[in-house]
C-alpha positions in Angstrom: 0.0 0.2 0.2 2.9 2.3 0.8 4.2 1.6 -2.7 1.1 3.0 -4.5 1.3 6.6 -3.0 3.2 9.0 -5.1 4.3 12.1 -3.3 6.1 13.4 -6.1 5.2 17.7 -6.2 2.4 18.2 -9.2 3.1 19.1 -12.4 2.6 22.5 -13.0 3.1 24.3 -16.3 5.1 27.2 -16.8 3.2 30.3 -17.2 2.9 32.1 -20.9 3.9 35.4 -21.7 -0.3 36.7 -21.0 0.0 35.4 -17.7 2.7 37.2 -16.8 1.6 40.7 -18.7 -1.7 39.7 -16.3 -0.1 39.1 -13.3 2.1 42.4 -13.3 -0.4 44.5 -14.8 -2.7 43.4 -11.7 0.4 44.2 -9.3 0.7 47.5 -11.0 -3.2 48.5 -11.1 -2.9 47.6 -7.4 -0.3 49.2 -6.4 -1.4 52.8 -8.5 -4.7 52.3 -6.3 -3.2 52.4 -3.0 -1.0 55.6 -4.4 -4.1 57.0 -5.3 -6.6 56.4 -2.3 -3.3 57.6 0.2 -3.2 60.7 -2.4 -6.8 61.5 -1.1 -6.1 60.5 2.9 -3.1 62.3 3.7 -3.2 65.7 2.6 -0.6 67.6 0.5 1.3 70.9 1.9 1.8 73.8 -0.3 3.5 76.1 2.3 6.9 75.9 0.2 5.1 77.6 -2.6 2.9 79.8 -0.9 6.1 81.3 1.1 7.6 82.2 -2.1 4.4 83.7 -3.4 3.8 85.9 -0.8 7.5 87.7 -0.9 6.7 88.4 -4.8 4.9 91.3 -5.5 1.6 90.6 -7.9 1.6 92.1 -11.3 -0.9 92.7 -13.7 -0.1 89.0 -15.6 -0.6 87.2 -12.7 -3.6 88.5 -11.2 -6.7 87.4 -13.0 -9.5 89.7 -13.6 -12.8 88.3 -13.6 -14.6 88.3 -16.8 -17.6 90.5 -17.3 -20.7 87.9 -17.7 -22.2 87.6 -20.9 -26.3 88.8 -20.5 -28.1 85.5 -20.2 -31.4 84.9 -22.8 -33.6 84.2 -19.9 -33.1 87.3 -18.3 -34.2 89.8 -21.0 -37.4 91.3 -20.6 -40.0 89.8 -22.6 -42.7 91.5 -25.0 -45.8 91.3 -23.4 -48.4 90.1 -25.4 -52.0 89.6 -24.8 -53.0 86.5 -24.0 -55.7 84.3 -26.3 -58.7 82.8 -25.5 
């Protein structure tokens, strides 16, 4: 009975090229998702950039002026007309 048992490791075929691409693509996708989630959770401090900007004088090129809004069609006075019944 002991001679009938086969304790050799099972034969596993070598992964194909597409299986390797899929495996590593999934790993990179998971790492990318973790980085995105961490970027949302952990705030990024912009204190270095704001400190350097506060010492520079504002010139007309960097200051954006608000654009005049175009008149909307719905706010024009409507022509009064008599209702026909």
